[in-house]
N, C-alpha and C positions, 0 to 999 in steps of 0.2 A: 548582503545574503548573497550566495554564489549558488547556480544551480542549473537544471536543464529547462527548457521550455517545451520538451517534447511530452507527446502527451502518454500519459502515464500516471503512477503515484506519487510520484518525486514533484511533478508540476505541480500535482494537485494539492501538495504538502504546502509549496512555498506560496501558491493560490492563497490557502485558506490563511496563513500569518498576514498576506496584504487584506484579506476580507475582512476579518476582525478589527485591524488598526494595529497589528503588533508593529508591523513597520515603519507605520507614522511615529510611533511612540516613540519607539527607539533608534529614532531619525538613522532607519536603516536603509539603505540602498539595496535593487535587486540588480543583479548580474548574472545575463545566462553566457555558456560557454558550450552550450549544445541545442541542438533543434532538429525537429524533423526536416526531410529537402535530401537534396544531391550532397554527397562528401563536397565538393567545392564550396556549396555552403556553410557546413558544416567546420571546415577548416576556418574559413573566412573568420565566422562566428567566434571559433576558440580564440582565433590570432587577435580580435579586436577586443575581446574580453580582456586578456591580457595584458594589452598595451594600456587599456583603461583602468586595469588594477593598477601596474606600474606606475602609470601618471598621477593616479590618487595615492598612492605611497609616496611620492616622490614629493608630494605638496604636503606630505603629514594630515592629510584630509579623513584618514583611517584610525578607527582606535582598536576595530576587531574587524576577523573575517570568520562568517560564519557558513560554510561548506556543506553543500549535500551532495554525497558519496555513494556510488552503486559499485558495481564490481566493474572488471574488464577496463574497456578503454577509459569510462566515467574515472576512474581511480587513476588512470595514469595522465588525464588532464590536469583534476585537480589537484595532484602531486606537484604542479608548477606552479599554483597559486600557493599552496603549503611551502615551495623554497622562497617564492617572492617576499611573504609575510614573513618569513625567518629571515631575511635577510634584512628587512624593515624594522624588524624588532618589533611586530605586532604579533599579538596572539592570534591564533588560528585555530578554530574549533572544526572536527570533523564528523558530523553528522551521517550514520550510516542506514542505510535505506538496502544494500544490498540482500537479496532474497539467496543468491547464488554464490559469496565471498567464499563459504568453504571451499566449494568446488574449485573456484576462481582459485584461490591461494594454494590450494593441494596440485593443481595441475602447472605452479608456476617451477619453473626451473630454481636452483636451489640459490642461485644468484639473486634474482628477481623477489625470491620469499624473504630474503635478506633487507634488500630495499624496502619492500612493504612493511616488514616489520620495524625498520629503523624509520621510514614516515610516522606513521603510526603511535611511536613511541615517542616522536618529537612535537606530535600535536599539542595546544596548551590544553584541550579536553577532547574527550569523544563523548558522543551522545549517539545509543544504539537504542532500539525500540523493544526490546523484551531481556528479562533476566538471562533468558538462556543465549544471546547475543550476547551479554553482558561479557558472560561467564568465555562464552568462546573469543573474543577480543582479548582479554587478560590472559589468555594462552598462549598469545603473538605478541603483546605489544606491554609495556607500561605506562602508558600514559593515563591520566584519572578519566574514568568512566562513569556514566551518568544514565541511567534507564529514563528516557523520557517518552511517552506516548505520541504516536499521531493523533490530531486531532479532526473533527468537523464541522464545519459552520453550520450551525443547527439550523436545518430547513424545516424541520417537523416538532413544532412545541407540543401540539396535539396528535401523535400517531393516529392512526386507525385503525379502529376495531376490526378485533378479527370473527368474532361472533358470529355465527350463521353462515358463514362464505357459501355459497351455490357450487361456484368451483374453486380450485385452488389454483394459483398463479404463481410459479418456481419462478425468480431472477436469479442472473448469472451475469456478473460485471465483470470485466477482466481483459487482459489480452488472449485470444481466443490460441490455444496449443498444447502440449505435452505438461509443461510445466503447472499449467494452471488446473488441470484436471479435465478440460473438456472434453476431450474423447468419454473419461470414464463417466461421465454425466451424461452421453448421447447413450450409452449402454444400459444406464440407470434406466432412463427414460424410455428403453426400448421394451423392459419388463414391465415397467409403470406405466405404458399404455396398453399393453397388452391385457393389463387386468382394469384398467379404468381409463374411462375417456372424460372424466371432468378436471385431469390435473392438466394443464399446460405450461410450457418453459420458455422464458425468454431468456434471451443471449444479446449482450449487447457488448463489443469492445473494437478493438482492431486486431493482428494477427491472423490466422490459417481462417477466415470469414470465408470465403469460398468453401473451401476443404470443410469444414464444418456443415454448411449449405447442404453440399451434393452428397456429405454420410448422412444425415437425416431424411433424406428425398432416398436414398440406396434403402436404409432401412426401414422406410416405408411409415416414417412419424411425422412427416411436413405439418400434419394438420394440428399436428399439437406443440411442435418443436419450432419455434419463432426465430429465426437469425437475424439480427437486425443491422448488424456492423456497427461502426462508431456514430455514436448519437452525442448531440449538445447537451448543454444541461439541464432545460429545460424539458426535454425529451428522458434526460434522466431521471429527473425529480417525478413526472408524471408516472413512469416504472416503479420506482420507488414505493408510490402511492398505490398504485394499481395493486401489486403482488402481495403476497402474505408470506412467503418465504424467500429468503436468500440462503445460493449455495455457491461456495467456492471451496471444491474438492482438488484442493492445490498438492504438490508433491515437495515445493519449496515455498515460504514466502519469508517477510519479515514482520512486518504489524500493518496486516491488509488496509489500505483505507477504506476500500468496497466494504466491508466487515463493519468498521466504526459507522458508515453511514448509513449501512444496513438497520444495526442496533438502534441507529439515533431515529430511523424511520419507524422502529416498532416493527420490524419484521422478524422472525424466527430465522435463524443463522445455523446453516447445516454447513459442516465443514471438518475439515482435517485435523489431526495432530502437527501438520509440519510448523515448523520458523515458532514463532511468538504465538502463535493461534492459541494453543491450549493456557495459556497468559491471560488471552482475551477471554476465553468462550470456558466456563467450567461445562461438562457436557450433562446434560439431565438436568440443570438451575438455568443456564443464562442462553442455552443452543444445544447441540447435538453434534458429535464430533464422531470421526470413523480414522481406518487408518486410508490413508493416500492408495489409492488405485482398488480398493474395494468395492466394485460398481454395485455389489447385489446389495450389500449393506446400505448402500446409498439409497436405491429402489426401497429397500422395505422400510426406511425413515419416512419417506415421501408417501407412500402410501397408509402407514399410521398416523402421519399429521394430518391426512387428509380427511381420517375418518374419528379424528379426536380435536374436537375445536376448544374442550378443558385446557388440554397440553400445552395446544398452540399457543393462547391467551397467557399462559403462566408465564410460557419461556420467552414469549416477546414481550412484556411486561419486566421481566427481571432483566433482558435486552438493554431497554430502556434505561433502567435505573442504573445498569452498567455505565454505560457512556457517561450518564448525567455525573456520575462519582469520578470517572477517569479518565473519560475522553472528550470534555467540553474542551472551549477554547482558555477558558478563565483558567483551568486548574493547569492545562499544560504551559499557557504562556508564562506564567507565572514562575514555571521551572526554570524555562530556559532566562529570563529578564534576572535570575538571581546568578545565575551562571554568568552572563554577560556582565552584572555587576561585580562578581567576584572577580572575572579576568580584567578589568579596567580600570580596578579604584589603585 
C-alpha cells in the first residue's frame, strides 16, 4: 500500500487500515512517498520509495500495488509507481482521494490531460469514494471503477447523549482555509454569538490557523470561537466526546474522514452539498446540509439545534446508524479484500 504520511485525511485512511489489522491480514506493506517537511526531505522520501518498490518488484515480492492518490503533485508522483508496476506486470489500484481533481484536470494542458486519462485507463482498478466521483472518472477513463467509502476505527461504541445539554459545542476538524469553509463558519458564528452566548465553536487542524485566530478576535467572538490549531489523537477524541455538533462547510470534498468520525461519535453533522457529502448525509434525516457559502443558513441551523434537543437526538442517532451500516471497518475492508482477490487470482 502506497501513500502519504503527511497530515490529513489520506494518511488517516492508511492508518485506519493498519489499526484494524487489514494490512497484516493481507500481508501488505506500507511505503510512503510523501510527508510533511522540507522540499529536500520530500524529494528524498519519494526517491527512496521508488527504489524500494523497484527492488521489491525486481525480486518478485509484490502481487499487487494499492496506491492512494490525490491531485496535482500526488498524481504525478504516484504515476511513477504506476509505470513501475506496469513494467513488472503487477496489478495496480489507484484509490482516488482528490477533493479538487476536477479543477486540477480542467486546468491541465491538453497533452497532460491525455496523459492523466491514459494512466487512469490502464490501471487495473480504480477505487473512488462516492457515486458522483465514479460518474466523473468514468467520463475521463475506461478502467474498472468501484465505489468504496472511507472508514474510521470505532472509538465511540456508546456515543454520548445530547439530551438536556446546557450549552452547545460545535466542532470543526480540518485544514483551515477557504476550501473547507472556515471563513463562512466565522461569519456564521458572528451572527450566532450576537443571538446566543451558550454556543461555543471549537476549530482544530492545520492551515491558516493564525489568520483564523486573528479574524475571530477582530470580529469580537474570541470568547466563543476557540481556534486550537493541530491536535493529537487523544485531544481529538476528547473534543468529539465534548461536542454536540460537527460542521464542515466545505466547497470541495471527496468523502471526508472527519464526517465519518463525527457520525461514529454520535454528533449532529452540519455540512454542505460538496463532493460525496450528499451520499453520506440525507439532509433532515441523519444530518443537515446547506449550499457552500451560505453562512446565513449555517447560522440559522446552529441556533435551531441549540433550541431543539429532540431534533439533535434524532439526527445524531440516525448518523450513528449510518456509520454502522456503511462506514464501519468490517463493511469497507471486506470490499477491498474482494478486489485484491479478484486481481491476484
